[in-house]
mmCIF file of the N, C-alpha and C atoms, coordinates in Angstrom:
data_MODEL
# 
_entry.id   MODEL 
# 
loop_
_atom_site.group_PDB 
_atom_site.id 
_atom_site.type_symbol 
_atom_site.label_atom_id 
_atom_site.label_alt_id 
_atom_site.label_comp_id 
_atom_site.label_asym_id 
_atom_site.label_entity_id 
_atom_site.label_seq_id 
_atom_site.pdbx_PDB_ins_code 
_atom_site.Cartn_x 
_atom_site.Cartn_y 
_atom_site.Cartn_z 
_atom_site.occupancy 
_atom_site.B_iso_or_equiv 
_atom_site.pdbx_formal_charge 
_atom_site.auth_seq_id 
_atom_site.auth_comp_id 
_atom_site.auth_asym_id 
_atom_site.auth_atom_id 
_atom_site.pdbx_PDB_model_num 
ATOM 1   N N  . GLU A 1 1  ? 42.754 -19.518 33.446 1.00 0.00 ? 1  GLU A N  1 
ATOM 2   C CA . GLU A 1 1  ? 43.354 -20.271 34.302 1.00 0.00 ? 1  GLU A CA 1 
ATOM 3   C C  . GLU A 1 1  ? 43.460 -19.584 35.776 1.00 0.00 ? 1  GLU A C  1 
ATOM 4   N N  . SER A 1 2  ? 43.347 -20.215 36.808 1.00 0.00 ? 2  SER A N  1 
ATOM 5   C CA . SER A 1 2  ? 43.717 -19.680 38.163 1.00 0.00 ? 2  SER A CA 1 
ATOM 6   C C  . SER A 1 2  ? 45.125 -20.181 38.777 1.00 0.00 ? 2  SER A C  1 
ATOM 7   N N  . CYS A 1 3  ? 45.776 -19.476 39.287 1.00 0.00 ? 3  CYS A N  1 
ATOM 8   C CA . CYS A 1 3  ? 47.122 -19.804 39.933 1.00 0.00 ? 3  CYS A CA 1 
ATOM 9   C C  . CYS A 1 3  ? 46.729 -20.337 41.314 1.00 0.00 ? 3  CYS A C  1 
ATOM 10  N N  . ASN A 1 4  ? 47.788 -21.278 41.786 1.00 0.00 ? 4  ASN A N  1 
ATOM 11  C CA . ASN A 1 4  ? 47.825 -21.604 43.263 1.00 0.00 ? 4  ASN A CA 1 
ATOM 12  C C  . ASN A 1 4  ? 48.038 -20.482 44.154 1.00 0.00 ? 4  ASN A C  1 
ATOM 13  N N  . GLU A 1 5  ? 48.022 -20.538 45.420 1.00 0.00 ? 5  GLU A N  1 
ATOM 14  C CA . GLU A 1 5  ? 48.178 -19.555 46.467 1.00 0.00 ? 5  GLU A CA 1 
ATOM 15  C C  . GLU A 1 5  ? 49.747 -19.031 46.214 1.00 0.00 ? 5  GLU A C  1 
ATOM 16  N N  . ASN A 1 6  ? 50.655 -19.720 46.109 1.00 0.00 ? 6  ASN A N  1 
ATOM 17  C CA . ASN A 1 6  ? 51.977 -19.298 46.071 1.00 0.00 ? 6  ASN A CA 1 
ATOM 18  C C  . ASN A 1 6  ? 52.486 -18.929 44.516 1.00 0.00 ? 6  ASN A C  1 
ATOM 19  N N  . GLU A 1 7  ? 51.543 -18.678 43.702 1.00 0.00 ? 7  GLU A N  1 
ATOM 20  C CA . GLU A 1 7  ? 52.026 -18.426 42.293 1.00 0.00 ? 7  GLU A CA 1 
ATOM 21  C C  . GLU A 1 7  ? 51.603 -17.001 41.863 1.00 0.00 ? 7  GLU A C  1 
ATOM 22  N N  . PHE A 1 8  ? 51.963 -16.418 41.073 1.00 0.00 ? 8  PHE A N  1 
ATOM 23  C CA . PHE A 1 8  ? 51.775 -15.195 40.253 1.00 0.00 ? 8  PHE A CA 1 
ATOM 24  C C  . PHE A 1 8  ? 51.120 -15.285 38.956 1.00 0.00 ? 8  PHE A C  1 
ATOM 25  N N  . GLN A 1 9  ? 49.910 -14.710 38.675 1.00 0.00 ? 9  GLN A N  1 
ATOM 26  C CA . GLN A 1 9  ? 49.230 -14.812 37.557 1.00 0.00 ? 9  GLN A CA 1 
ATOM 27  C C  . GLN A 1 9  ? 49.788 -13.855 36.451 1.00 0.00 ? 9  GLN A C  1 
ATOM 28  N N  . CYS A 1 10 ? 50.457 -14.457 35.555 1.00 0.00 ? 10 CYS A N  1 
ATOM 29  C CA . CYS A 1 10 ? 50.953 -13.519 34.307 1.00 0.00 ? 10 CYS A CA 1 
ATOM 30  C C  . CYS A 1 10 ? 49.916 -12.734 33.739 1.00 0.00 ? 10 CYS A C  1 
ATOM 31  N N  . PHE A 1 11 ? 50.153 -11.633 33.268 1.00 0.00 ? 11 PHE A N  1 
ATOM 32  C CA . PHE A 1 11 ? 49.078 -10.883 32.778 1.00 0.00 ? 11 PHE A CA 1 
ATOM 33  C C  . PHE A 1 11 ? 48.510 -11.455 31.296 1.00 0.00 ? 11 PHE A C  1 
ATOM 34  N N  . GLY A 1 12 ? 49.472 -12.089 30.536 1.00 0.00 ? 12 GLY A N  1 
ATOM 35  C CA . GLY A 1 12 ? 49.021 -12.854 29.376 1.00 0.00 ? 12 GLY A CA 1 
ATOM 36  C C  . GLY A 1 12 ? 48.685 -14.282 29.522 1.00 0.00 ? 12 GLY A C  1 
ATOM 37  N N  . GLY A 1 13 ? 48.513 -14.704 30.858 1.00 0.00 ? 13 GLY A N  1 
ATOM 38  C CA . GLY A 1 13 ? 48.083 -16.053 31.004 1.00 0.00 ? 13 GLY A CA 1 
ATOM 39  C C  . GLY A 1 13 ? 49.220 -16.857 31.585 1.00 0.00 ? 13 GLY A C  1 
ATOM 40  N N  . GLY A 1 14 ? 48.868 -17.894 32.200 1.00 0.00 ? 14 GLY A N  1 
ATOM 41  C CA . GLY A 1 14 ? 49.927 -18.719 32.899 1.00 0.00 ? 14 GLY A CA 1 
ATOM 42  C C  . GLY A 1 14 ? 50.307 -18.280 34.277 1.00 0.00 ? 14 GLY A C  1 
ATOM 43  N N  . CYS A 1 15 ? 51.130 -19.170 34.973 1.00 0.00 ? 15 CYS A N  1 
ATOM 44  C CA . CYS A 1 15 ? 51.410 -18.928 36.394 1.00 0.00 ? 15 CYS A CA 1 
ATOM 45  C C  . CYS A 1 15 ? 52.965 -19.214 36.462 1.00 0.00 ? 15 CYS A C  1 
ATOM 46  N N  . VAL A 1 16 ? 53.583 -18.440 37.515 1.00 0.00 ? 16 VAL A N  1 
ATOM 47  C CA . VAL A 1 16 ? 54.940 -18.718 37.823 1.00 0.00 ? 16 VAL A CA 1 
ATOM 48  C C  . VAL A 1 16 ? 54.966 -18.561 39.260 1.00 0.00 ? 16 VAL A C  1 
ATOM 49  N N  . LYS A 1 17 ? 56.019 -19.325 40.026 1.00 0.00 ? 17 LYS A N  1 
ATOM 50  C CA . LYS A 1 17 ? 56.024 -19.226 41.331 1.00 0.00 ? 17 LYS A CA 1 
ATOM 51  C C  . LYS A 1 17 ? 56.263 -17.730 41.766 1.00 0.00 ? 17 LYS A C  1 
ATOM 52  N N  . ASP A 1 18 ? 55.671 -17.387 43.127 1.00 0.00 ? 18 ASP A N  1 
ATOM 53  C CA . ASP A 1 18 ? 55.925 -16.106 43.608 1.00 0.00 ? 18 ASP A CA 1 
ATOM 54  C C  . ASP A 1 18 ? 57.432 -15.786 43.921 1.00 0.00 ? 18 ASP A C  1 
ATOM 55  N N  . ASP A 1 19 ? 58.229 -16.789 44.062 1.00 0.00 ? 19 ASP A N  1 
ATOM 56  C CA . ASP A 1 19 ? 59.575 -16.514 44.235 1.00 0.00 ? 19 ASP A CA 1 
ATOM 57  C C  . ASP A 1 19 ? 60.311 -15.978 42.957 1.00 0.00 ? 19 ASP A C  1 
ATOM 58  N N  . TYR A 1 20 ? 59.738 -16.203 41.799 1.00 0.00 ? 20 TYR A N  1 
ATOM 59  C CA . TYR A 1 20 ? 60.167 -15.661 40.466 1.00 0.00 ? 20 TYR A CA 1 
ATOM 60  C C  . TYR A 1 20 ? 59.897 -14.269 40.243 1.00 0.00 ? 20 TYR A C  1 
ATOM 61  N N  . VAL A 1 21 ? 59.108 -13.735 40.866 1.00 0.00 ? 21 VAL A N  1 
ATOM 62  C CA . VAL A 1 21 ? 58.488 -12.487 40.586 1.00 0.00 ? 21 VAL A CA 1 
ATOM 63  C C  . VAL A 1 21 ? 59.490 -11.391 41.077 1.00 0.00 ? 21 VAL A C  1 
ATOM 64  N N  . CYS A 1 22 ? 59.833 -10.527 40.274 1.00 0.00 ? 22 CYS A N  1 
ATOM 65  C CA . CYS A 1 22 ? 60.703 -9.259  40.535 1.00 0.00 ? 22 CYS A CA 1 
ATOM 66  C C  . CYS A 1 22 ? 62.180 -9.861  40.913 1.00 0.00 ? 22 CYS A C  1 
ATOM 67  N N  . ASP A 1 23 ? 62.594 -10.838 40.112 1.00 0.00 ? 23 ASP A N  1 
ATOM 68  C CA . ASP A 1 23 ? 63.958 -11.311 40.449 1.00 0.00 ? 23 ASP A CA 1 
ATOM 69  C C  . ASP A 1 23 ? 64.856 -10.985 39.351 1.00 0.00 ? 23 ASP A C  1 
ATOM 70  N N  . GLN A 1 24 ? 64.564 -10.009 38.439 1.00 0.00 ? 24 GLN A N  1 
ATOM 71  C CA . GLN A 1 24 ? 65.390 -9.493  37.309 1.00 0.00 ? 24 GLN A CA 1 
ATOM 72  C C  . GLN A 1 24 ? 65.511 -10.482 36.275 1.00 0.00 ? 24 GLN A C  1 
ATOM 73  N N  . LYS A 1 25 ? 64.521 -11.603 36.263 1.00 0.00 ? 25 LYS A N  1 
ATOM 74  C CA . LYS A 1 25 ? 64.617 -12.447 34.937 1.00 0.00 ? 25 LYS A CA 1 
ATOM 75  C C  . LYS A 1 25 ? 63.116 -12.777 34.657 1.00 0.00 ? 25 LYS A C  1 
ATOM 76  N N  . PRO A 1 26 ? 62.780 -12.439 33.386 1.00 0.00 ? 26 PRO A N  1 
ATOM 77  C CA . PRO A 1 26 ? 61.302 -12.550 32.968 1.00 0.00 ? 26 PRO A CA 1 
ATOM 78  C C  . PRO A 1 26 ? 61.141 -14.174 32.945 1.00 0.00 ? 26 PRO A C  1 
ATOM 79  N N  . ASP A 1 27 ? 60.034 -14.555 33.670 1.00 0.00 ? 27 ASP A N  1 
ATOM 80  C CA . ASP A 1 27 ? 59.631 -15.805 33.452 1.00 0.00 ? 27 ASP A CA 1 
ATOM 81  C C  . ASP A 1 27 ? 58.348 -16.150 32.897 1.00 0.00 ? 27 ASP A C  1 
ATOM 82  N N  . CYS A 1 28 ? 57.423 -15.132 32.905 1.00 0.00 ? 28 CYS A N  1 
ATOM 83  C CA . CYS A 1 28 ? 56.216 -15.021 32.077 1.00 0.00 ? 28 CYS A CA 1 
ATOM 84  C C  . CYS A 1 28 ? 56.605 -14.920 30.594 1.00 0.00 ? 28 CYS A C  1 
ATOM 85  N N  . SER A 1 29 ? 55.801 -15.344 29.759 1.00 0.00 ? 29 SER A N  1 
ATOM 86  C CA . SER A 1 29 ? 56.104 -15.073 28.318 1.00 0.00 ? 29 SER A CA 1 
ATOM 87  C C  . SER A 1 29 ? 55.973 -13.671 27.885 1.00 0.00 ? 29 SER A C  1 
ATOM 88  N N  . ASP A 1 30 ? 55.164 -12.871 28.616 1.00 0.00 ? 30 ASP A N  1 
ATOM 89  C CA . ASP A 1 30 ? 54.963 -11.572 28.481 1.00 0.00 ? 30 ASP A CA 1 
ATOM 90  C C  . ASP A 1 30 ? 55.883 -10.589 29.208 1.00 0.00 ? 30 ASP A C  1 
ATOM 91  N N  . GLY A 1 31 ? 56.672 -11.229 30.160 1.00 0.00 ? 31 GLY A N  1 
ATOM 92  C CA . GLY A 1 31 ? 57.544 -10.414 31.056 1.00 0.00 ? 31 GLY A CA 1 
ATOM 93  C C  . GLY A 1 31 ? 56.910 -9.872  32.300 1.00 0.00 ? 31 GLY A C  1 
ATOM 94  N N  . SER A 1 32 ? 55.583 -10.026 32.418 1.00 0.00 ? 32 SER A N  1 
ATOM 95  C CA . SER A 1 32 ? 54.777 -9.332  33.372 1.00 0.00 ? 32 SER A CA 1 
ATOM 96  C C  . SER A 1 32 ? 55.221 -9.605  34.817 1.00 0.00 ? 32 SER A C  1 
ATOM 97  N N  . ASP A 1 33 ? 56.028 -10.562 35.037 1.00 0.00 ? 33 ASP A N  1 
ATOM 98  C CA . ASP A 1 33 ? 56.526 -10.950 36.343 1.00 0.00 ? 33 ASP A CA 1 
ATOM 99  C C  . ASP A 1 33 ? 57.550 -9.913  36.894 1.00 0.00 ? 33 ASP A C  1 
ATOM 100 N N  . GLU A 1 34 ? 58.077 -9.081  35.800 1.00 0.00 ? 34 GLU A N  1 
ATOM 101 C CA . GLU A 1 34 ? 59.121 -8.211  36.100 1.00 0.00 ? 34 GLU A CA 1 
ATOM 102 C C  . GLU A 1 34 ? 58.546 -6.665  35.991 1.00 0.00 ? 34 GLU A C  1 
ATOM 103 N N  . SER A 1 35 ? 57.278 -6.635  35.778 1.00 0.00 ? 35 SER A N  1 
ATOM 104 C CA . SER A 1 35 ? 56.717 -5.300  35.701 1.00 0.00 ? 35 SER A CA 1 
ATOM 105 C C  . SER A 1 35 ? 56.744 -4.443  36.846 1.00 0.00 ? 35 SER A C  1 
ATOM 106 N N  . ALA A 1 36 ? 56.723 -3.218  36.732 1.00 0.00 ? 36 ALA A N  1 
ATOM 107 C CA . ALA A 1 36 ? 56.789 -2.131  37.917 1.00 0.00 ? 36 ALA A CA 1 
ATOM 108 C C  . ALA A 1 36 ? 55.616 -2.532  38.937 1.00 0.00 ? 36 ALA A C  1 
ATOM 109 N N  . ASP A 1 37 ? 54.320 -2.811  38.315 1.00 0.00 ? 37 ASP A N  1 
ATOM 110 C CA . ASP A 1 37 ? 53.240 -3.130  39.175 1.00 0.00 ? 37 ASP A CA 1 
ATOM 111 C C  . ASP A 1 37 ? 53.451 -4.394  39.911 1.00 0.00 ? 37 ASP A C  1 
ATOM 112 N N  . ALA A 1 38 ? 53.769 -5.534  39.251 1.00 0.00 ? 38 ALA A N  1 
ATOM 113 C CA . ALA A 1 38 ? 53.996 -6.791  39.968 1.00 0.00 ? 38 ALA A CA 1 
ATOM 114 C C  . ALA A 1 38 ? 55.092 -6.621  41.021 1.00 0.00 ? 38 ALA A C  1 
ATOM 115 N N  . CYS A 1 39 ? 56.291 -5.878  40.801 1.00 0.00 ? 39 CYS A N  1 
ATOM 116 C CA . CYS A 1 39 ? 57.262 -5.835  41.853 1.00 0.00 ? 39 CYS A CA 1 
ATOM 117 C C  . CYS A 1 39 ? 56.693 -4.786  43.019 1.00 0.00 ? 39 CYS A C  1 
ATOM 118 N N  . ILE A 1 40 ? 55.979 -3.812  42.639 1.00 0.00 ? 40 ILE A N  1 
ATOM 119 C CA . ILE A 1 40 ? 55.352 -3.129  43.986 1.00 0.00 ? 40 ILE A CA 1 
ATOM 120 C C  . ILE A 1 40 ? 54.541 -4.035  44.687 1.00 0.00 ? 40 ILE A C  1 
ATOM 121 N N  . ASP A 1 41 ? 53.628 -4.707  44.077 1.00 0.00 ? 41 ASP A N  1 
ATOM 122 C CA . ASP A 1 41 ? 52.781 -5.482  44.805 1.00 0.00 ? 41 ASP A CA 1 
ATOM 123 C C  . ASP A 1 41 ? 53.479 -6.658  45.639 1.00 0.00 ? 41 ASP A C  1 
ATOM 124 N N  . MET A 1 42 ? 54.601 -7.281  44.981 1.00 0.00 ? 42 MET A N  1 
ATOM 125 C CA . MET A 1 42 ? 55.405 -8.289  45.649 1.00 0.00 ? 42 MET A CA 1 
ATOM 126 C C  . MET A 1 42 ? 56.036 -7.787  46.937 1.00 0.00 ? 42 MET A C  1 
ATOM 127 N N  . ILE A 1 43 ? 56.693 -6.472  46.846 1.00 0.00 ? 43 ILE A N  1 
ATOM 128 C CA . ILE A 1 43 ? 57.391 -5.769  47.925 1.00 0.00 ? 43 ILE A CA 1 
ATOM 129 C C  . ILE A 1 43 ? 56.414 -5.364  48.955 1.00 0.00 ? 43 ILE A C  1 
ATOM 130 N N  . CYS A 1 44 ? 55.172 -4.808  48.675 1.00 0.00 ? 44 CYS A N  1 
ATOM 131 C CA . CYS A 1 44 ? 54.191 -4.237  49.545 1.00 0.00 ? 44 CYS A CA 1 
ATOM 132 C C  . CYS A 1 44 ? 53.547 -5.329  50.162 1.00 0.00 ? 44 CYS A C  1 
ATOM 133 N N  . ASN A 1 45 ? 53.262 -6.549  49.508 1.00 0.00 ? 45 ASN A N  1 
ATOM 134 C CA . ASN A 1 45 ? 52.607 -7.725  50.318 1.00 0.00 ? 45 ASN A CA 1 
ATOM 135 C C  . ASN A 1 45 ? 53.506 -8.258  51.473 1.00 0.00 ? 45 ASN A C  1 
ATOM 136 N N  . LYS A 1 46 ? 54.826 -7.973  51.450 1.00 0.00 ? 46 LYS A N  1 
ATOM 137 C CA . LYS A 1 46 ? 55.738 -8.577  52.439 1.00 0.00 ? 46 LYS A CA 1 
ATOM 138 C C  . LYS A 1 46 ? 55.395 -7.830  53.850 1.00 0.00 ? 46 LYS A C  1 
ATOM 139 N N  . GLU A 1 47 ? 55.393 -8.561  54.861 1.00 0.00 ? 47 GLU A N  1 
ATOM 140 C CA . GLU A 1 47 ? 55.202 -7.887  56.156 1.00 0.00 ? 47 GLU A CA 1 
ATOM 141 C C  . GLU A 1 47 ? 56.302 -6.900  56.454 1.00 0.00 ? 47 GLU A C  1 
ATOM 142 N N  . GLY A 1 48 ? 55.709 -5.924  57.006 1.00 0.00 ? 48 GLY A N  1 
ATOM 143 C CA . GLY A 1 48 ? 56.613 -4.624  57.154 1.00 0.00 ? 48 GLY A CA 1 
ATOM 144 C C  . GLY A 1 48 ? 56.571 -3.574  56.271 1.00 0.00 ? 48 GLY A C  1 
ATOM 145 N N  . TYR A 1 49 ? 55.812 -3.665  55.318 1.00 0.00 ? 49 TYR A N  1 
ATOM 146 C CA . TYR A 1 49 ? 55.635 -2.655  54.221 1.00 0.00 ? 49 TYR A CA 1 
ATOM 147 C C  . TYR A 1 49 ? 54.177 -2.068  54.202 1.00 0.00 ? 49 TYR A C  1 
ATOM 148 N N  . PHE A 1 50 ? 54.147 -0.699  53.832 1.00 0.00 ? 50 PHE A N  1 
ATOM 149 C CA . PHE A 1 50 ? 52.916 -0.098  53.815 1.00 0.00 ? 50 PHE A CA 1 
ATOM 150 C C  . PHE A 1 50 ? 52.773 0.308   52.216 1.00 0.00 ? 50 PHE A C  1 
ATOM 151 N N  . LYS A 1 51 ? 51.736 0.034   51.623 1.00 0.00 ? 51 LYS A N  1 
ATOM 152 C CA . LYS A 1 51 ? 51.587 0.299   50.128 1.00 0.00 ? 51 LYS A CA 1 
ATOM 153 C C  . LYS A 1 51 ? 50.963 1.861   49.925 1.00 0.00 ? 51 LYS A C  1 
ATOM 154 N N  . CYS A 1 52 ? 51.559 2.537   49.276 1.00 0.00 ? 52 CYS A N  1 
ATOM 155 C CA . CYS A 1 52 ? 51.066 3.871   48.867 1.00 0.00 ? 52 CYS A CA 1 
ATOM 156 C C  . CYS A 1 52 ? 50.615 3.736   47.492 1.00 0.00 ? 52 CYS A C  1 
ATOM 157 N N  . ASP A 1 53 ? 50.214 4.942   46.805 1.00 0.00 ? 53 ASP A N  1 
ATOM 158 C CA . ASP A 1 53 ? 49.857 4.825   45.474 1.00 0.00 ? 53 ASP A CA 1 
ATOM 159 C C  . ASP A 1 53 ? 50.919 4.939   44.497 1.00 0.00 ? 53 ASP A C  1 
ATOM 160 N N  . GLY A 1 54 ? 51.177 3.767   44.141 1.00 0.00 ? 54 GLY A N  1 
ATOM 161 C CA . GLY A 1 54 ? 52.327 3.528   43.175 1.00 0.00 ? 54 GLY A CA 1 
ATOM 162 C C  . GLY A 1 54 ? 53.536 3.242   43.616 1.00 0.00 ? 54 GLY A C  1 
ATOM 163 N N  . SER A 1 55 ? 53.774 2.963   44.954 1.00 0.00 ? 55 SER A N  1 
ATOM 164 C CA . SER A 1 55 ? 55.257 2.613   45.664 1.00 0.00 ? 55 SER A CA 1 
ATOM 165 C C  . SER A 1 55 ? 54.755 1.990   46.938 1.00 0.00 ? 55 SER A C  1 
ATOM 166 N N  . CYS A 1 56 ? 55.887 1.638   47.645 1.00 0.00 ? 56 CYS A N  1 
ATOM 167 C CA . CYS A 1 56 ? 55.329 1.162   49.045 1.00 0.00 ? 56 CYS A CA 1 
ATOM 168 C C  . CYS A 1 56 ? 56.756 1.600   49.983 1.00 0.00 ? 56 CYS A C  1 
ATOM 169 N N  . VAL A 1 57 ? 56.410 1.786   51.269 1.00 0.00 ? 57 VAL A N  1 
ATOM 170 C CA . VAL A 1 57 ? 57.453 2.396   52.071 1.00 0.00 ? 57 VAL A CA 1 
ATOM 171 C C  . VAL A 1 57 ? 57.559 1.289   53.329 1.00 0.00 ? 57 VAL A C  1 
ATOM 172 N N  . PRO A 1 58 ? 58.557 1.273   54.094 1.00 0.00 ? 58 PRO A N  1 
ATOM 173 C CA . PRO A 1 58 ? 58.695 0.410   55.381 1.00 0.00 ? 58 PRO A CA 1 
ATOM 174 C C  . PRO A 1 58 ? 57.681 0.916   56.399 1.00 0.00 ? 58 PRO A C  1 
ATOM 175 N N  . ASN A 1 59 ? 57.051 0.090   57.000 1.00 0.00 ? 59 ASN A N  1 
ATOM 176 C CA . ASN A 1 59 ? 56.086 0.443   58.076 1.00 0.00 ? 59 ASN A CA 1 
ATOM 177 C C  . ASN A 1 59 ? 56.671 1.470   59.140 1.00 0.00 ? 59 ASN A C  1 
ATOM 178 N N  . ASP A 1 60 ? 57.947 1.495   59.319 1.00 0.00 ? 60 ASP A N  1 
ATOM 179 C CA . ASP A 1 60 ? 58.515 2.234   60.240 1.00 0.00 ? 60 ASP A CA 1 
ATOM 180 C C  . ASP A 1 60 ? 58.456 3.683   59.792 1.00 0.00 ? 60 ASP A C  1 
ATOM 181 N N  . TRP A 1 61 ? 58.174 3.978   58.495 1.00 0.00 ? 61 TRP A N  1 
ATOM 182 C CA . TRP A 1 61 ? 57.933 5.406   58.023 1.00 0.00 ? 61 TRP A CA 1 
ATOM 183 C C  . TRP A 1 61 ? 56.538 5.785   58.099 1.00 0.00 ? 61 TRP A C  1 
ATOM 184 N N  . PHE A 1 62 ? 55.626 4.973   58.384 1.00 0.00 ? 62 PHE A N  1 
ATOM 185 C CA . PHE A 1 62 ? 54.305 5.233   58.558 1.00 0.00 ? 62 PHE A CA 1 
ATOM 186 C C  . PHE A 1 62 ? 54.032 6.192   59.935 1.00 0.00 ? 62 PHE A C  1 
ATOM 187 N N  . CYS A 1 63 ? 53.322 7.307   59.646 1.00 0.00 ? 63 CYS A N  1 
ATOM 188 C CA . CYS A 1 63 ? 53.094 8.276   60.613 1.00 0.00 ? 63 CYS A CA 1 
ATOM 189 C C  . CYS A 1 63 ? 54.311 8.697   61.477 1.00 0.00 ? 63 CYS A C  1 
ATOM 190 N N  . ASP A 1 64 ? 55.244 8.933   60.617 1.00 0.00 ? 64 ASP A N  1 
ATOM 191 C CA . ASP A 1 64 ? 56.539 9.297   61.281 1.00 0.00 ? 64 ASP A CA 1 
ATOM 192 C C  . ASP A 1 64 ? 56.864 10.937  61.153 1.00 0.00 ? 64 ASP A C  1 
ATOM 193 N N  . GLY A 1 65 ? 55.785 11.629  60.632 1.00 0.00 ? 65 GLY A N  1 
ATOM 194 C CA . GLY A 1 65 ? 55.826 13.098  60.538 1.00 0.00 ? 65 GLY A CA 1 
ATOM 195 C C  . GLY A 1 65 ? 56.573 13.524  59.329 1.00 0.00 ? 65 GLY A C  1 
ATOM 196 N N  . GLU A 1 66 ? 56.951 12.605  58.399 1.00 0.00 ? 66 GLU A N  1 
ATOM 197 C CA . GLU A 1 66 ? 57.568 12.934  57.098 1.00 0.00 ? 66 GLU A CA 1 
ATOM 198 C C  . GLU A 1 66 ? 56.624 12.292  55.985 1.00 0.00 ? 66 GLU A C  1 
ATOM 199 N N  . LEU A 1 67 ? 56.371 12.958  54.800 1.00 0.00 ? 67 LEU A N  1 
ATOM 200 C CA . LEU A 1 67 ? 55.760 12.483  53.727 1.00 0.00 ? 67 LEU A CA 1 
ATOM 201 C C  . LEU A 1 67 ? 56.691 11.769  52.907 1.00 0.00 ? 67 LEU A C  1 
ATOM 202 N N  . ASP A 1 68 ? 56.446 10.367  52.897 1.00 0.00 ? 68 ASP A N  1 
ATOM 203 C CA . ASP A 1 68 ? 57.173 9.414   52.087 1.00 0.00 ? 68 ASP A CA 1 
ATOM 204 C C  . ASP A 1 68 ? 56.540 8.939   50.899 1.00 0.00 ? 68 ASP A C  1 
ATOM 205 N N  . CYS A 1 69 ? 55.060 8.828   51.000 1.00 0.00 ? 69 CYS A N  1 
ATOM 206 C CA . CYS A 1 69 ? 54.355 8.403   49.778 1.00 0.00 ? 69 CYS A CA 1 
ATOM 207 C C  . CYS A 1 69 ? 54.036 9.867   48.937 1.00 0.00 ? 69 CYS A C  1 
ATOM 208 N N  . ASP A 1 70 ? 54.113 9.618   47.706 1.00 0.00 ? 70 ASP A N  1 
ATOM 209 C CA . ASP A 1 70 ? 53.873 10.761  46.759 1.00 0.00 ? 70 ASP A CA 1 
ATOM 210 C C  . ASP A 1 70 ? 52.349 11.441  47.153 1.00 0.00 ? 70 ASP A C  1 
ATOM 211 N N  . ASP A 1 71 ? 51.530 10.551  47.481 1.00 0.00 ? 71 ASP A N  1 
ATOM 212 C CA . ASP A 1 71 ? 50.118 11.168  47.848 1.00 0.00 ? 71 ASP A CA 1 
ATOM 213 C C  . ASP A 1 71 ? 49.953 11.565  49.386 1.00 0.00 ? 71 ASP A C  1 
ATOM 214 N N  . GLY A 1 72 ? 51.053 11.293  50.244 1.00 0.00 ? 72 GLY A N  1 
ATOM 215 C CA . GLY A 1 72 ? 50.982 11.522  51.553 1.00 0.00 ? 72 GLY A CA 1 
ATOM 216 C C  . GLY A 1 72 ? 50.198 10.606  52.407 1.00 0.00 ? 72 GLY A C  1 
ATOM 217 N N  . ALA A 1 73 ? 49.992 9.401   51.770 1.00 0.00 ? 73 ALA A N  1 
ATOM 218 C CA . ALA A 1 73 ? 49.078 8.422   52.492 1.00 0.00 ? 73 ALA A CA 1 
ATOM 219 C C  . ALA A 1 73 ? 49.805 7.709   53.853 1.00 0.00 ? 73 ALA A C  1 
ATOM 220 N N  . ASP A 1 74 ? 50.976 7.943   53.945 1.00 0.00 ? 74 ASP A N  1 
ATOM 221 C CA . ASP A 1 74 ? 51.712 7.451   54.994 1.00 0.00 ? 74 ASP A CA 1 
ATOM 222 C C  . ASP A 1 74 ? 51.634 8.318   56.245 1.00 0.00 ? 74 ASP A C  1 
ATOM 223 N N  . GLU A 1 75 ? 51.048 9.643   56.136 1.00 0.00 ? 75 GLU A N  1 
ATOM 224 C CA . GLU A 1 75 ? 50.713 10.455  57.171 1.00 0.00 ? 75 GLU A CA 1 
ATOM 225 C C  . GLU A 1 75 ? 49.346 10.477  57.414 1.00 0.00 ? 75 GLU A C  1 
# 
């Protein structure tokens, strides 16, 4: 099953609205909409964020002379 543009693909199958991802209430039957990976992706995909390896930081922190990503990718 494929999800619509504004939907999240639950890891175990099915779809939920993007608005329900990382809202501290599991909506997927397997709870995958509240997983760390889903939350990082949801936050990092918002405008104004840079995705690191396993986290994300505000774009303002990119190339600011300080290592904010664990892997240093922001510098």
